NUZADREN-57152 format. One record per residue (C-alpha): residue in one letter; x, z, y. Coordinates in steps of 0.5 Angstrom, whole numbers, plus 500, padded with zeros to 3 digits. Example, Ala and Ser with C-alpha at 12.3 -4.5 7.8 and 13.67 -1.06 7.14 Angstrom:
BEGIN
A525516491/S527514498/
END
This chain:
BEGIN
X500500500/X506501505/X507494504/X500492506/X501497512/X508493514/X504486513/X499488518/X503490524/X508484522/X503479521/X501478528/X508478531/X510472526/X503468528/X505469536/X511464536/X508460530/X501458534/X505457540/X510452537/X504449533/X500447540/X507445543/X508440537/X502437536/X498437543/X493432541/X489437536/X488442541/X484446536/X490447532/X492454536/X486457535/X485455528/X492459526/X490465531/X483465527/X486465520/X491470522/X485475523/X482473517/X488475514/X489481518/X482484516/X483483509/X489487510/X485492513/X479492509/X485494503/X488499507/X482503509/X480505501/X487508502/X489516504/X492516510/X499512509/X506511513/X512507512/X518508514/X523502517/X530506519/X528510524/X521507526/X515511523/X509507522/X503511520/X495509519/X492515520/X483516521/X484516528/X488509528/X484506523/X478507528/X482504533/X484498529/X477496526/X475497534/X481492536/X480487530/X472486531/X473485539/X479481538/X476476533/X470476537/X474473543/X478468539/X471465537/X468466544/X474462547/X474456543/X468453547/X469457553/X477455555/X478448552/X478444558/X484449560/X491447560/X496452556/X491453550/X497454545/X500461550/X493463550/X492464543/X499467542/X499472547/X491474544/X494474538/X500479540/X496483544/X492484538/X498486534/X501491539/X494494540/X495495532/X502498533/X499503539/X495505533/X500506528/X506509532/X508516530/X513518536/X512517543/X518512545/X515507540/X508508542/X511507549/X513501548/X508498544/X504500550/X508497554/X507490549/X499491551/X500492558/X505485558/X501481553/X494483557/X497481563/X499475562/X492474560/X489476566/X494471570/X491466565/X488462571/X495461576/X492456581/X487462583/X490466589/X484471588/X487471580/X494472583/X493478587/X488482581/X495481576/X499483582/X496489582/X495490575/X503489574/X505494580/X500500578/X502498570/X509499572/X507506577/X505508569/X511506566/X516511570/X510517569/X510516562/X518515561/X519522565/X514525560/X517523554/X524525557/X522532559/X519532552/X526530549/X530535553/X525541551/X524540543/X530535541/X525530538/X520524540/X516525533/X509528535/X509532528/X516535530/X513536538/X507539535/X512544531/X516546536/X516552542/X515549548/X516552555/X509553558/X511550565/X515544561/X508543557/X504543563/X509538567/X510533561/X502533560/X500532567/X505526567/X502523561/X495524564/X497520570/X501515566/X496513561/X490515566/X492509570/X492504563/X485507562/X483507569/X480514570/X478516578/X482515582/X487511578/X482505577/X484501583/X487495579/X481495574/X475492578/X480485580/X483485573/X477484570/X473480575/X478475575/X480474568/X477469563/X471472560/X473473553/X479476556/X474481561/X471482554/X477484551/X480489557/X474492557/X472493550/X479495548/X484495552/X483500556/X481504549/X489503548/X491508554/X486513551/X489513544/X496514547/X494519552/X491523545/X496522541/X501525546/X497531549/X496532541/X504535541/X502539546/X498544543/X499550547/X495548552/X489545548/X483549552/X486546559/X487539557/X480539555/X478542562/X482537565/X479531561/X472534562/X473534570/X476527570/X470525566/X465527570/X469525576/X469517573/X462518571/X460519579/X465514583/X464509577/X456509578/X456510587/X462503586/X457499582/X451501586/X454496591/X456490588/X453484588/X458480583/X456482575/X463482573/X465486578/X459491577/X461491569/X468493571/X465499576/X460501570/X466501565/X469507570/X463511568/X463510562/X470512560/X468518564/X463519558/X468519553/X472523556/X467529557/X465528550/X473529547/X474534553/X467539550/X471538543/X478540545/X475546551/X470549546/X474547539/X468543537/X468537533/X462535534/X464533541/X470530539/X466525534/X460524540/X467522544/X469517539/X462514537/X461513545/X468510545/X467505540/X459504542/X462502549/X467497546/X461493543/X456494549/X461492554/X464487550/X456484549/X455484556/X461481559/X460475553/X453475556/X455474563/X461469561/X455465557/X451464564/X458462568/X458457563/X451454563/X449455570/X457452573/X457446569/X463448564/X467451571/X469457568/X470464572/X473460577/X465461580/X463468581/X457470578/X453473582/X446477581/X442472586/X445466581/X441470575/X434468578/X430463573/X435465568/X431469563/X427463562/X432457562/X436462557/X432466553/X437469548/X443469553/X438473557/X436478552/X443479550/X445481556/X439486558/X440489550/X447490553/X446493560/X440497557/X444500552/X449503557/X444506561/X442510555/X436507553/X433509547/X433506541/X440503542/X447505541/X449508548/X442513548/X445516541/X452516543/X450520550/X446524547/X450527542/X456528547/X450531552/X447536544/X455538544/X456540550/X449544551/X451547544/X458551547/X453555551/X458556557/X455555565/X460551566/X460546561/X452546561/X453543569/X457538567/X452535562/X447536567/X451532572/X452527567/X446526565/X443525572/X449520573/X446516567/X439516570/X442514576/X446507573/X439505572/X439504580/X445498578/X443495571/X435494572/X436489579/X441485574/X436485569/X430484574/X434478577/X434474570/X427474569/X425473577/X422466578/X428461581/X427460588/X428452586/X425450580/X430448575/X428441573/X435438570/X437438562/X439445560/X446445556/X446447549/X450453548/X455452543/X455456537/X462459538/X458463544/X452465541/X455467535/X459473537/X453475542/X448475536/X453479532/X454484538/X447485540/X445487533/X450491532/X448495538/X441495535/X443498528/X448503531/X442506535/X437506530/X443508524/X448511527/X451515520/X453507519/X459509524/X460516521/X466513516/X470512522/X468517526/X468523522/X475523519/X478521527/X474527529/X476532524/X483530525/X483531533/X480537531/X486540527/X491538532/X488541538/X486548535/X479546533/
END
């Protein structure tokens, strides 16, 4: 089984240059890079399914140790699902763009780097893999190089990511100086100076919080999400930001002596992100920008659930936070894919160079009923409306908080619940705009949406409904991962 784990991490690294070279050598077959990417992902799925039937495992490659534990399995499943949907969807969406070999090579490289983050067992390699995530995602954000706003978004992403890199290295250096090791298990067994522990933890919160998009470290996120191609926006929202959260949890888990403080910190940052994300989303007139600020708010709910679990030592809070992590990835991925499909239809396949405004949505519910239905399901689920996935995970977070019987936690839970209701103030206008009659009746021919665009949306929409009705379908992923985190943080 160790060989399978090695293959899971190594395969995308081998496939990345292969995809690029195939695209260069057979330019007359633009679908070739995508075909190789899909075959690579299919093999990775087979390997991952085989690994899920094994106990947590690790393999040593010299001084580098790869370790796939329950938290890693949860994240790999999300990364493969979101990555596969993005590659399938990208086919017709970017077919007319130049540089498809680089596009698909970077997509596979990004998925491989995400898996590397999930399998890292020491702080240095966790940082290396995370930087690979940042570099590959940065290049994908910059795919429309001839667009000035895209360049501006890329610069913001690069500068703030570089700042996060610096903070992460300072935190790693401080931990190494205190413990003499970077192995996460070894760090947790070491005697740590409380002041150094708090300082290292604060550095990691800032470093990885930038990548997650926590308030007030979120300012790069709206531009990057808005100016990226539709499939890349979906992948950024669904899984790339979550990589920062996984890295943060692994880093803080080694600093076990301050678990209570980290729970309080995460809860505080969570409710702040919920409020600020909601308030900023209320002002938006562009659909993708609204969804980007909504992601800031939704990340806050994930942090609230995880923080409750760490603060009170309750696995239920951790499991609810992880459930919302998966649900948000699927819901927000669906929302961005549906928005991209509307751009594809409304603007004659011009792609995201033309921003989709809420005012542009009038009449789309009648012209494109399946896409409008998918976006409606995604938005209602994000708002926490039953019986959809977002309601179920938010409800479990709130229930876990009330079960703590703490005045502070109760206040934070009530605040989060009110903010969930507030989010309807910007989700409902989008839904209303789609089903509002257009000012000028459309008389032209409706573009037939390709199957490669419809299939990922249909799958994700069904998933949102199924998880809302039957959340236990994800218990096999969330329960072992929450038990692992509870043990790491002393719950």
